[in-house]
N, C-alpha and C positions, 0 to 999 in steps of 0.2 A: 520572605520569600519563598514560596515551598519549594520541597526538593523537588529533585528530580525526577520524572518515572520513564521509564519505558516510552510509555503512550505519549509524554508530553514534550518528550525529545522528539518521537516519530512526527508529532505533529505539527511540531516545529519543522521538521526538515521533510515532509509530506514531500513535497517538488518532486527534489533532491534524491528521495527516496526511488518515486516511482520512474524519474531520469535514468536511474542507472539502472530499475529492473528491466526498463528496454531496451536499454543498450545490454544488457546482457540478455535478453531473446534475438534481438539480431543477431549476436556474434553467434551466438548456438543456430539458428537458421541459416547463416550462413557457413557452420560446419556440419546440417543436415542432421541436425538435432532437434526437427519442429516438438516435437511431445515435450522435449526439455523445454523448448521455448515457450510453447505452450501453456505451461505450468507457472511459469515466471509473469506470464499477463492475467497468469489465474491468480494470483497474490497480489496485483497491480490493481485488477481490477476491483479483488473487497476495499483494498484500501483502501481505494475513491473511493468505492460508493459506501460505505464507512465514516467515510471524513463527508461526504455530502450529506447524512443522515445527521450527523451532528450536525451539521450547520442550519438545516431546516428544523432542530431542536426535535428533531423522533430517532430516540437510539434503542429502536425494538423494545421498549419494557423495560428494559432489564437494566437500567438504572447504570450503566457505564456503556465506556466506548470500545466501539472493537478496537 
């Protein structure tokens, strides 16, 4: 069994992480902090896009997952 890495754990729990980031963004919007909410949504978008590239077999040519 391979040791846990940040990448493997993040991939395993990606759905939960994306959910938590959106909940955070919603709370920030309720506080009137739109720029902060956009920041966290940007993180979620990058994670989702990176996962999509991995599933399609294209990792950007770098040989690593994002």
